[in-house]
N, CA, C and O atoms as a Tinker XYZ file with bonds, in Angstrom:
   460  protein
     1  N     78.612000  232.641000  -19.768000    73     2
     2  CA    79.490000  233.680000  -20.531000    64     1     3
     3  C     80.638000  232.755000  -21.323000    63     2     4     5
     4  O     81.360000  231.892000  -20.823000    81     3
     5  N     80.588000  233.160000  -22.575000    73     3     6
     6  CA    81.474000  232.632000  -23.583000    64     5     7
     7  C     82.898000  232.785000  -23.397000    63     6     8     9
     8  O     83.223000  233.858000  -22.888000    81     7
     9  N     83.886000  231.932000  -23.700000    73     7    10
    10  CA    85.318000  232.229000  -23.588000    64     9    11
    11  C     85.816000  232.258000  -24.864000    63    10    12    13
    12  O     85.386000  231.402000  -25.638000    81    11
    13  N     86.682000  233.104000  -25.288000    73    11    14
    14  CA    87.325000  233.159000  -26.606000    64    13    15
    15  C     88.787000  233.266000  -26.264000    63    14    16    17
    16  O     89.201000  233.800000  -25.236000    81    15
    17  N     89.555000  232.710000  -27.215000    73    15    18
    18  CA    91.126000  232.738000  -27.225000    64    17    19
    19  C     91.566000  233.962000  -28.282000    63    18    20    21
    20  O     91.083000  234.068000  -29.409000    81    19
    21  N     92.520000  234.821000  -27.744000    73    19    22
    22  CA    92.966000  235.879000  -28.364000    64    21    23
    23  C     94.485000  235.900000  -28.220000    63    22    24    25
    24  O     95.019000  235.079000  -27.475000    81    23
    25  N     95.156000  236.727000  -28.843000    73    23    26
    26  CA    96.537000  236.926000  -28.949000    64    25    27
    27  C     96.874000  238.281000  -28.794000    63    26    28    29
    28  O     96.217000  239.091000  -29.448000    81    27
    29  N     97.925000  238.757000  -27.926000    73    27    30
    30  CA    98.302000  240.139000  -28.029000    64    29    31
    31  C     99.650000  240.015000  -27.816000    63    30    32    33
    32  O    100.176000  239.358000  -26.918000    81    31
    33  N    100.291000  240.775000  -28.810000    73    31    34
    34  CA   101.980000  240.595000  -28.921000    64    33    35
    35  C    102.414000  239.351000  -28.752000    63    34    36    37
    36  O    103.410000  239.059000  -28.091000    81    35
    37  N    101.493000  238.347000  -29.500000    73    35    38
    38  CA   102.162000  237.036000  -29.546000    64    37    39
    39  C    101.795000  236.127000  -28.417000    63    38    40    41
    40  O    102.083000  234.934000  -28.518000    81    39
    41  N    101.196000  236.570000  -27.364000    73    39    42
    42  CA   101.088000  235.971000  -26.141000    64    41    43
    43  C     99.439000  235.636000  -26.142000    63    42    44    45
    44  O     98.656000  236.566000  -26.332000    81    43
    45  N     99.005000  234.433000  -25.947000    73    43    46
    46  CA    97.755000  233.760000  -25.918000    64    45    47
    47  C     96.957000  233.982000  -24.491000    63    46    48    49
    48  O     97.381000  233.692000  -23.372000    81    47
    49  N     95.859000  234.493000  -24.785000    73    47    50
    50  CA    94.776000  234.737000  -23.610000    64    49    51
    51  C     93.472000  234.200000  -23.975000    63    50    52    53
    52  O     92.997000  234.204000  -25.111000    81    51
    53  N     92.838000  233.657000  -22.736000    73    51    54
    54  CA    91.485000  233.158000  -22.758000    64    53    55
    55  C     90.525000  234.320000  -21.946000    63    54    56    57
    56  O     90.663000  234.646000  -20.767000    81    55
    57  N     89.730000  234.738000  -22.706000    73    55    58
    58  CA    89.019000  235.951000  -22.354000    64    57    59
    59  C     87.601000  235.416000  -21.982000    63    58    60    61
    60  O     87.190000  234.499000  -22.694000    81    59
    61  N     86.763000  235.865000  -20.937000    73    59    62
    62  CA    85.532000  235.722000  -20.792000    64    61    63
    63  C     84.757000  236.691000  -21.572000    63    62    64    65
    64  O     85.117000  237.867000  -21.519000    81    63
    65  N     83.666000  236.345000  -22.343000    73    63    66
    66  CA    82.984000  237.270000  -23.221000    64    65    67
    67  C     81.298000  237.191000  -23.173000    63    66    68    69
    68  O     80.864000  236.040000  -23.216000    81    67
    69  N     80.413000  238.140000  -23.100000    73    67    70
    70  CA    78.863000  237.856000  -23.033000    64    69    71
    71  C     78.548000  237.521000  -24.457000    63    70    72    73
    72  O     79.049000  238.127000  -25.405000    81    71
    73  N     77.678000  236.508000  -24.574000    73    71    74
    74  CA    77.196000  236.272000  -25.661000    64    73    75
    75  C     76.900000  237.417000  -26.695000    63    74    76    77
    76  O     76.277000  238.378000  -26.244000    81    75
    77  N     77.185000  237.442000  -27.739000    73    75    78
    78  CA    76.892000  238.205000  -28.802000    64    77    79
    79  C     77.998000  239.250000  -28.842000    63    78    80    81
    80  O     77.980000  240.071000  -29.759000    81    79
    81  N     79.090000  239.292000  -27.797000    73    79    82
    82  CA    79.740000  240.461000  -27.797000    64    81    83
    83  C     81.293000  240.044000  -28.356000    63    82    84    85
    84  O     82.241000  240.782000  -28.088000    81    83
    85  N     81.451000  238.977000  -29.040000    73    83    86
    86  CA    82.682000  238.317000  -29.591000    64    85    87
    87  C     83.290000  239.268000  -30.349000    63    86    88    89
    88  O     84.476000  239.553000  -30.183000    81    87
    89  N     82.367000  239.962000  -31.439000    73    87    90
    90  CA    83.215000  240.790000  -32.420000    64    89    91
    91  C     83.750000  241.992000  -31.845000    63    90    92    93
    92  O     84.819000  242.461000  -32.234000    81    91
    93  N     83.067000  242.505000  -30.948000    73    91    94
    94  CA    83.331000  243.719000  -30.153000    64    93    95
    95  C     84.714000  243.625000  -29.533000    63    94    96    97
    96  O     85.612000  244.432000  -29.770000    81    95
    97  N     84.809000  242.681000  -28.799000    73    95    98
    98  CA    85.937000  242.156000  -27.941000    64    97    99
    99  C     87.130000  241.877000  -28.798000    63    98   100   101
   100  O     88.248000  242.303000  -28.507000    81    99
   101  N     86.860000  241.106000  -29.936000    73    99   102
   102  CA    87.949000  241.051000  -31.007000    64   101   103
   103  C     88.457000  242.324000  -31.596000    63   102   104   105
   104  O     89.645000  242.484000  -31.877000    81   103
   105  N     87.548000  243.211000  -31.773000    73   103   106
   106  CA    88.058000  244.649000  -32.163000    64   105   107
   107  C     88.843000  245.235000  -31.086000    63   106   108   109
   108  O     89.959000  245.642000  -31.405000    81   107
   109  N     88.434000  245.372000  -29.723000    73   107   110
   110  CA    89.129000  245.791000  -28.636000    64   109   111
   111  C     90.513000  245.190000  -28.678000    63   110   112   113
   112  O     91.472000  245.953000  -28.795000    81   111
   113  N     90.702000  243.861000  -28.591000    73   111   114
   114  CA    91.874000  243.068000  -28.713000    64   113   115
   115  C     92.919000  243.435000  -29.692000    63   114   116   117
   116  O     94.116000  243.574000  -29.442000    81   115
   117  N     92.301000  243.583000  -30.893000    73   115   118
   118  CA    93.099000  244.195000  -32.016000    64   117   119
   119  C     93.676000  245.481000  -31.886000    63   118   120   121
   120  O     94.817000  245.768000  -32.247000    81   119
   121  N     92.797000  246.304000  -31.322000    73   119   122
   122  CA    93.226000  247.677000  -30.840000    64   121   123
   123  C     94.442000  247.627000  -29.959000    63   122   124   125
   124  O     95.508000  248.134000  -30.310000    81   123
   125  N     94.283000  247.046000  -28.872000    73   123   126
   126  CA    95.262000  246.797000  -27.889000    64   125   127
   127  C     96.586000  246.264000  -28.385000    63   126   128   129
   128  O     97.677000  246.625000  -27.943000    81   127
   129  N     96.392000  245.353000  -29.363000    73   127   130
   130  CA    97.600000  244.548000  -29.900000    64   129   131
   131  C     98.377000  245.631000  -30.763000    63   130   132   133
   132  O     99.599000  245.719000  -30.647000    81   131
   133  N     97.726000  246.392000  -31.560000    73   131   134
   134  CA    98.313000  247.293000  -32.332000    64   133   135
   135  C     98.857000  248.281000  -31.655000    63   134   136   137
   136  O     99.878000  248.718000  -32.186000    81   135
   137  N     98.499000  248.859000  -30.542000    73   135   138
   138  CA    99.156000  249.860000  -29.435000    64   137   139
   139  C    100.483000  249.325000  -28.862000    63   138   140   141
   140  O    101.570000  249.895000  -28.769000    81   139
   141  N    100.116000  248.101000  -28.507000    73   139   142
   142  CA   101.305000  247.459000  -27.680000    64   141   143
   143  C    102.377000  247.272000  -28.787000    63   142   144   145
   144  O    103.533000  247.628000  -28.558000    81   143
   145  N    102.020000  246.708000  -30.019000    73   143   146
   146  CA   103.238000  246.284000  -30.805000    64   145   147
   147  C    103.749000  247.820000  -31.382000    63   146   148   149
   148  O    104.947000  247.936000  -31.644000    81   147
   149  N    103.032000  248.751000  -31.538000    73   147   150
   150  CA   103.765000  250.039000  -31.935000    64   149   151
   151  C    104.733000  250.499000  -31.051000    63   150   152   153
   152  O    105.856000  250.861000  -31.402000    81   151
   153  N    104.219000  250.488000  -29.646000    73   151   154
   154  CA   105.390000  250.842000  -28.688000    64   153   155
   155  C    106.496000  249.995000  -28.741000    63   154   156   157
   156  O    107.642000  250.442000  -28.774000    81   155
   157  N    106.162000  248.470000  -28.753000    73   155   158
   158  CA   107.298000  247.840000  -28.790000    64   157   159
   159  C    108.118000  247.976000  -29.944000    63   158   160   161
   160  O    109.333000  247.835000  -29.806000    81   159
   161  N    107.636000  248.227000  -31.059000    73   159   162
   162  CA   108.432000  248.264000  -32.411000    64   161   163
   163  C    109.076000  249.597000  -32.492000    63   162   164   165
   164  O    109.842000  249.815000  -33.431000    81   163
   165  N    108.836000  250.543000  -31.574000    73   163   166
   166  CA   109.362000  251.837000  -31.468000    64   165   167
   167  C    110.888000  251.602000  -30.892000    63   166   168   169
   168  O    111.811000  252.373000  -31.154000    81   167
   169  N    111.011000  250.524000  -30.139000    73   167   170
   170  CA   112.469000  250.224000  -29.802000    64   169   171
   171  C    112.752000  250.601000  -28.482000    63   170   172   173
   172  O    113.741000  250.147000  -27.906000    81   171
   173  N    111.944000  251.422000  -27.922000    73   171   174
   174  CA   112.375000  251.855000  -26.633000    64   173   175
   175  C    112.019000  250.910000  -25.520000    63   174   176   177
   176  O    112.751000  251.008000  -24.535000    81   175
   177  N    111.071000  250.029000  -25.457000    73   175   178
   178  CA   110.792000  249.264000  -24.300000    64   177   179
   179  C    110.804000  247.876000  -24.702000    63   178   180   181
   180  O    110.419000  247.668000  -25.853000    81   179
   181  N    111.204000  246.749000  -23.922000    73   179   182
   182  CA   111.010000  245.467000  -24.107000    64   181   183
   183  C    110.020000  244.737000  -23.162000    63   182   184   185
   184  O    109.456000  243.693000  -23.490000    81   183
   185  N    109.858000  245.319000  -22.037000    73   183   186
   186  CA   109.281000  244.716000  -20.707000    64   185   187
   187  C    107.925000  244.831000  -21.120000    63   186   188   189
   188  O    107.517000  245.956000  -21.408000    81   187
   189  N    106.962000  243.602000  -21.218000    73   187   190
   190  CA   105.548000  243.465000  -21.542000    64   189   191
   191  C    104.915000  244.332000  -20.656000    63   190   192   193
   192  O    104.007000  245.010000  -21.137000    81   191
   193  N    105.177000  244.472000  -19.477000    73   191   194
   194  CA   104.298000  245.077000  -18.257000    64   193   195
   195  C    104.230000  246.633000  -18.535000    63   194   196   197
   196  O    103.197000  247.298000  -18.616000    81   195
   197  N    105.758000  247.163000  -18.688000    73   195   198
   198  CA   105.652000  248.557000  -19.245000    64   197   199
   199  C    105.096000  248.958000  -20.511000    63   198   200   201
   200  O    104.470000  250.007000  -20.663000    81   199
   201  N    105.337000  248.081000  -21.457000    73   199   202
   202  CA   104.278000  248.348000  -22.735000    64   201   203
   203  C    102.853000  248.260000  -22.393000    63   202   204   205
   204  O    102.135000  249.148000  -22.853000    81   203
   205  N    102.380000  247.452000  -21.752000    73   203   206
   206  CA   101.043000  247.224000  -21.325000    64   205   207
   207  C    100.570000  248.635000  -20.865000    63   206   208   209
   208  O     99.674000  249.224000  -21.469000    81   207
   209  N    101.195000  249.154000  -19.784000    73   207   210
   210  CA   101.084000  250.282000  -18.868000    64   209   211
   211  C    100.750000  251.396000  -20.070000    63   210   212   213
   212  O     99.651000  251.900000  -20.299000    81   211
   213  N    101.875000  251.613000  -20.699000    73   211   214
   214  CA   101.906000  252.458000  -21.771000    64   213   215
   215  C    100.782000  252.579000  -22.840000    63   214   216   217
   216  O    100.334000  253.662000  -23.216000    81   215
   217  N    100.370000  251.374000  -23.291000    73   215   218
   218  CA    99.167000  251.305000  -24.222000    64   217   219
   219  C     98.033000  251.610000  -23.540000    63   218   220   221
   220  O     97.214000  252.315000  -24.129000    81   219
   221  N     97.747000  251.179000  -22.232000    73   219   222
   222  CA    96.652000  251.713000  -21.287000    64   221   223
   223  C     96.311000  252.832000  -21.295000    63   222   224   225
   224  O     95.159000  253.238000  -21.448000    81   223
   225  N     97.697000  253.733000  -21.059000    73   223   226
   226  CA    97.452000  255.183000  -20.763000    64   225   227
   227  C     97.385000  255.679000  -22.281000    63   226   228   229
   228  O     96.560000  256.580000  -22.424000    81   227
   229  N     97.937000  255.373000  -23.242000    73   227   230
   230  CA    97.509000  255.939000  -24.518000    64   229   231
   231  C     96.237000  255.733000  -24.969000    63   230   232   233
   232  O     95.682000  256.692000  -25.506000    81   231
   233  N     95.586000  254.588000  -24.861000    73   231   234
   234  CA    94.241000  254.443000  -24.985000    64   233   235
   235  C     93.308000  255.096000  -24.207000    63   234   236   237
   236  O     92.269000  255.538000  -24.696000    81   235
   237  N     93.582000  255.195000  -23.058000    73   235   238
   238  CA    92.634000  256.219000  -21.975000    64   237   239
   239  C     92.801000  257.631000  -22.484000    63   238   240   241
   240  O     91.778000  258.313000  -22.538000    81   239
   241  N     93.780000  258.087000  -22.810000    73   239   242
   242  CA    93.869000  259.279000  -23.337000    64   241   243
   243  C     93.325000  259.719000  -24.614000    63   242   244   245
   244  O     92.998000  260.890000  -24.808000    81   243
   245  N     93.215000  258.743000  -25.541000    73   243   246
   246  CA    92.629000  258.957000  -26.639000    64   245   247
   247  C     90.912000  258.903000  -26.461000    63   246   248   249
   248  O     90.136000  259.387000  -27.285000    81   247
   249  N     90.562000  258.299000  -25.370000    73   247   250
   250  CA    89.061000  258.151000  -25.153000    64   249   251
   251  C     88.755000  259.131000  -24.542000    63   250   252   253
   252  O     87.553000  259.395000  -24.513000    81   251
   253  N     89.627000  259.958000  -23.890000    73   251   254
   254  CA    89.232000  261.255000  -23.329000    64   253   255
   255  C     89.323000  262.464000  -24.106000    63   254   256   257
   256  O     89.059000  263.552000  -23.595000    81   255
   257  N     89.714000  262.336000  -25.425000    73   255   258
   258  CA    89.870000  263.565000  -26.229000    64   257   259
   259  C     88.434000  263.920000  -26.501000    63   258   260   261
   260  O     87.498000  263.121000  -26.474000    81   259
   261  N     88.363000  265.202000  -26.764000    73   259   262
   262  CA    87.246000  265.896000  -27.200000    64   261   263
   263  C     86.269000  265.029000  -28.585000    63   262   264   265
   264  O     86.757000  264.749000  -29.681000    81   263
   265  N     85.201000  264.811000  -28.266000    73   263   266
   266  CA    84.475000  264.307000  -29.468000    64   265   267
   267  C     84.376000  264.903000  -30.820000    63   266   268   269
   268  O     84.072000  264.312000  -31.856000    81   267
   269  N     84.723000  266.360000  -30.646000    73   267   270
   270  CA    84.659000  267.086000  -31.763000    64   269   271
   271  C     85.685000  267.100000  -32.686000    63   270   272   273
   272  O     85.627000  267.835000  -33.672000    81   271
   273  N     86.844000  266.187000  -32.421000    73   271   274
   274  CA    87.916000  266.119000  -33.442000    64   273   275
   275  C     88.173000  264.510000  -33.614000    63   274   276   277
   276  O     89.178000  264.043000  -33.077000    81   275
   277  N     87.400000  263.749000  -34.261000    73   275   278
   278  CA    87.543000  262.594000  -34.696000    64   277   279
   279  C     88.661000  262.450000  -35.631000    63   278   280   281
   280  O     89.489000  261.586000  -35.340000    81   279
   281  N     88.803000  262.988000  -36.473000    73   279   282
   282  CA    89.873000  262.980000  -37.395000    64   281   283
   283  C     91.296000  263.073000  -36.817000    63   282   284   285
   284  O     92.288000  262.544000  -37.319000    81   283
   285  N     91.265000  263.861000  -35.625000    73   283   286
   286  CA    92.511000  263.982000  -34.950000    64   285   287
   287  C     92.924000  262.786000  -34.263000    63   286   288   289
   288  O     94.044000  262.277000  -34.303000    81   287
   289  N     91.850000  262.361000  -33.587000    73   287   290
   290  CA    91.889000  260.993000  -32.676000    64   289   291
   291  C     92.316000  260.025000  -33.540000    63   290   292   293
   292  O     93.254000  259.319000  -33.169000    81   291
   293  N     91.780000  259.825000  -34.716000    73   291   294
   294  CA    92.520000  258.548000  -35.652000    64   293   295
   295  C     93.696000  258.807000  -36.023000    63   294   296   297
   296  O     94.343000  257.768000  -36.158000    81   295
   297  N     94.409000  259.953000  -36.306000    73   295   298
   298  CA    95.544000  260.259000  -36.842000    64   297   299
   299  C     96.381000  260.238000  -35.552000    63   298   300   301
   300  O     97.566000  259.934000  -35.691000    81   299
   301  N     95.985000  260.486000  -34.459000    73   299   302
   302  CA    96.972000  260.395000  -33.240000    64   301   303
   303  C     97.199000  258.971000  -32.663000    63   302   304   305
   304  O     98.165000  258.720000  -31.942000    81   303
   305  N     96.265000  258.052000  -33.013000    73   303   306
   306  CA    96.565000  256.681000  -32.510000    64   305   307
   307  C     97.640000  255.976000  -33.343000    63   306   308   309
   308  O     97.506000  255.845000  -34.559000    81   307
   309  N     98.762000  255.501000  -32.641000    73   307   310
   310  CA    99.865000  254.731000  -33.406000    64   309   311
   311  C     99.332000  253.700000  -34.360000    63   310   312   313
   312  O     99.942000  253.531000  -35.416000    81   311
   313  N     98.354000  253.056000  -34.123000    73   311   314
   314  CA    97.771000  251.844000  -34.958000    64   313   315
   315  C     96.794000  252.210000  -36.009000    63   314   316   317
   316  O     96.419000  251.416000  -36.871000    81   315
   317  N     96.370000  253.509000  -35.904000    73   315   318
   318  CA    95.471000  254.094000  -36.702000    64   317   319
   319  C     95.601000  253.712000  -38.089000    63   318   320   321
   320  O     94.835000  252.942000  -38.669000    81   319
   321  N     96.551000  254.253000  -38.568000    73   319   322
   322  CA    96.937000  254.322000  -40.108000    64   321   323
   323  C     98.095000  253.422000  -40.448000    63   322   324   325
   324  O     99.023000  253.790000  -41.168000    81   323
   325  N     98.009000  252.311000  -39.940000    73   323   326
   326  CA    98.987000  251.337000  -40.305000    64   325   327
   327  C     98.842000  250.986000  -41.715000    63   326   328   329
   328  O     97.765000  250.950000  -42.310000    81   327
   329  N    100.238000  250.674000  -42.326000    73   327   330
   330  CA   100.234000  249.809000  -43.742000    64   329   331
   331  C    101.306000  249.146000  -43.354000    63   330   332   333
   332  O    101.728000  249.103000  -42.199000    81   331
   333  N    101.785000  248.600000  -44.327000    73   331   334
   334  CA   102.889000  247.472000  -44.377000    64   333   335
   335  C    104.188000  248.018000  -43.764000    63   334   336   337
   336  O    105.018000  247.337000  -43.162000    81   335
   337  N    104.249000  249.284000  -43.990000    73   335   338
   338  CA   105.502000  250.076000  -43.329000    64   337   339
   339  C    105.571000  250.474000  -42.141000    63   338   340   341
   340  O    106.676000  250.755000  -41.678000    81   339
   341  N    104.296000  250.606000  -41.288000    73   339   342
   342  CA   104.151000  251.158000  -40.015000    64   341   343
   343  C    103.237000  252.110000  -40.120000    63   342   344   345
   344  O    102.561000  252.291000  -41.133000    81   343
   345  N    103.143000  252.943000  -38.811000    73   343   346
   346  CA   102.250000  254.254000  -38.925000    64   345   347
   347  C    102.582000  255.180000  -39.856000    63   346   348   349
   348  O    103.727000  255.257000  -40.301000    81   347
   349  N    101.749000  255.852000  -40.176000    73   347   350
   350  CA   101.845000  256.975000  -41.376000    64   349   351
   351  C    102.506000  258.164000  -40.756000    63   350   352   353
   352  O    103.084000  258.973000  -41.482000    81   351
   353  N    102.456000  258.323000  -39.448000    73   351   354
   354  CA   102.894000  259.614000  -39.042000    64   353   355
   355  C    104.053000  259.095000  -37.704000    63   354   356   357
   356  O    103.998000  259.448000  -36.526000    81   355
   357  N    104.931000  258.284000  -38.264000    73   355   358
   358  CA   106.033000  257.745000  -36.979000    64   357   359
   359  C    106.676000  258.890000  -36.294000    63   358   360   361
   360  O    106.702000  258.834000  -35.064000    81   359
   361  N    107.195000  259.913000  -36.877000    73   359   362
   362  CA   107.913000  260.851000  -35.977000    64   361   363
   363  C    106.947000  261.296000  -34.899000    63   362   364   365
   364  O    107.444000  261.318000  -33.773000    81   363
   365  N    105.700000  261.648000  -34.990000    73   363   366
   366  CA   104.864000  262.193000  -34.086000    64   365   367
   367  C    104.216000  261.121000  -33.120000    63   366   368   369
   368  O    103.653000  261.387000  -32.058000    81   367
   369  N    104.391000  259.867000  -33.668000    73   367   370
   370  CA   103.965000  258.738000  -32.778000    64   369   371
   371  C    105.147000  258.456000  -31.943000    63   370   372   373
   372  O    105.008000  258.373000  -30.723000    81   371
   373  N    106.357000  258.293000  -32.527000    73   371   374
   374  CA   107.476000  258.257000  -31.460000    64   373   375
   375  C    107.602000  259.241000  -30.523000    63   374   376   377
   376  O    107.880000  258.946000  -29.361000    81   375
   377  N    107.421000  260.470000  -30.901000    73   375   378
   378  CA   107.438000  261.617000  -29.801000    64   377   379
   379  C    106.461000  261.484000  -28.777000    63   378   380   381
   380  O    106.739000  261.800000  -27.620000    81   379
   381  N    105.080000  260.943000  -29.171000    73   379   382
   382  CA   104.175000  260.599000  -28.118000    64   381   383
   383  C    104.512000  259.536000  -27.142000    63   382   384   385
   384  O    104.237000  259.559000  -25.942000    81   383
   385  N    105.209000  258.499000  -27.857000    73   383   386
   386  CA   105.619000  257.363000  -26.997000    64   385   387
   387  C    106.845000  257.723000  -26.048000    63   386   388   389
   388  O    107.012000  257.185000  -24.954000    81   387
   389  N    107.765000  258.787000  -26.640000    73   387   390
   390  CA   108.655000  259.052000  -25.819000    64   389   391
   391  C    108.059000  260.002000  -24.650000    63   390   392   393
   392  O    108.479000  259.818000  -23.507000    81   391
   393  N    107.352000  260.743000  -24.830000    73   391   394
   394  CA   106.711000  261.502000  -23.675000    64   393   395
   395  C    105.963000  260.615000  -22.653000    63   394   396   397
   396  O    106.092000  260.828000  -21.448000    81   395
   397  N    105.253000  259.714000  -23.084000    73   395   398
   398  CA   104.490000  258.638000  -22.264000    64   397   399
   399  C    105.560000  257.894000  -21.283000    63   398   400   401
   400  O    105.303000  257.664000  -20.101000    81   399
   401  N    106.794000  257.544000  -21.915000    73   399   402
   402  CA   107.910000  256.755000  -21.320000    64   401   403
   403  C    108.450000  257.447000  -20.184000    63   402   404   405
   404  O    108.725000  256.914000  -19.109000    81   403
   405  N    108.636000  259.083000  -20.574000    73   403   406
   406  CA   109.231000  259.969000  -19.496000    64   405   407
   407  C    108.373000  259.936000  -18.301000    63   406   408   409
   408  O    108.793000  259.810000  -17.151000    81   407
   409  N    106.852000  260.087000  -18.733000    73   407   410
   410  CA   106.026000  260.424000  -17.489000    64   409   411
   411  C    105.898000  259.130000  -16.691000    63   410   412   413
   412  O    105.875000  259.157000  -15.461000    81   411
   413  N    105.801000  257.831000  -17.491000    73   411   414
   414  CA   105.931000  256.839000  -16.680000    64   413   415
   415  C    107.190000  256.610000  -15.706000    63   414   416   417
   416  O    107.084000  256.356000  -14.506000    81   415
   417  N    108.323000  256.732000  -16.365000    73   415   418
   418  CA   109.465000  256.768000  -15.692000    64   417   419
   419  C    109.446000  257.710000  -14.444000    63   418   420   421
   420  O    109.973000  257.276000  -13.419000    81   419
   421  N    108.974000  258.767000  -14.433000    73   419   422
   422  CA   108.994000  259.856000  -13.410000    64   421   423
   423  C    108.035000  259.146000  -12.259000    63   422   424   425
   424  O    108.446000  258.931000  -11.119000    81   423
   425  N    106.894000  258.861000  -12.648000    73   423   426
   426  CA   105.908000  258.092000  -11.697000    64   425   427
   427  C    106.595000  256.955000  -10.956000    63   426   428   429
   428  O    106.641000  256.931000   -9.726000    81   427
   429  N    107.234000  255.826000  -11.882000    73   427   430
   430  CA   107.470000  254.685000  -11.240000    64   429   431
   431  C    108.914000  254.889000  -10.671000    63   430   432   433
   432  O    109.375000  253.984000   -9.975000    81   431
   433  N    109.622000  255.945000  -10.900000    73   431   434
   434  CA   110.894000  256.308000  -10.117000    64   433   435
   435  C    110.486000  256.733000   -8.566000    63   434   436   437
   436  O    111.426000  256.866000   -7.783000    81   435
   437  N    109.253000  256.935000   -8.118000    73   435   438
   438  CA   109.024000  257.106000   -6.794000    64   437   439
   439  C    108.969000  255.794000   -5.990000    63   438   440   441
   440  O    109.308000  255.773000   -4.806000    81   439
   441  N    108.549000  254.729000   -6.628000    73   439   442
   442  CA   108.502000  253.675000   -5.671000    64   441   443
   443  C    109.060000  252.274000   -6.507000    63   442   444   445
   444  O    108.975000  251.160000   -5.990000    81   443
   445  N    109.555000  252.466000   -7.667000    73   443   446
   446  CA   109.932000  251.293000   -8.375000    64   445   447
   447  C    109.124000  250.170000   -8.847000    63   446   448   449
   448  O    109.604000  249.228000   -9.479000    81   447
   449  N    107.857000  250.285000   -8.524000    73   447   450
   450  CA   106.869000  249.221000   -8.819000    64   449   451
   451  C    106.011000  249.477000   -9.968000    63   450   452   453
   452  O    105.537000  250.613000   -9.981000    81   451
   453  N    105.704000  248.751000  -10.890000    73   451   454
   454  CA   104.445000  249.012000  -12.013000    64   453   455
   455  C    103.162000  249.222000  -11.147000    63   454   456   457
   456  O    102.495000  250.256000  -11.196000    81   455
   457  N    102.929000  248.356000  -10.501000    73   455   458
   458  CA   101.506000  248.424000   -9.665000    64   457   459
   459  C    101.609000  248.474000   -8.278000    63   458   460
   460  O    100.593000  248.526000   -7.585000    81   459
């Protein structure tokens, strides 16, 4: 198994990758990095662990959206329409992030631990 060096939110990681899967893994890393940076840049959270959990929830939610709405899925993703100024639909993205933070706070409020 090949190992590649990647960065997510400025933090370096060495990941195992099957031969021929480097480009696919780099695309996945890029997507995760965009999601995490969008959450961080929204200014609500600074803790990497909480940002990672919210990004994971957001990506899982997007993966389970109906296949019949690819345009809606692309528009819903915080990093999907980035330009130099940020997401094209920042108010909707911020509202989704706020909703995810509220849900995560309710769940974490039960035991106070991320994992």
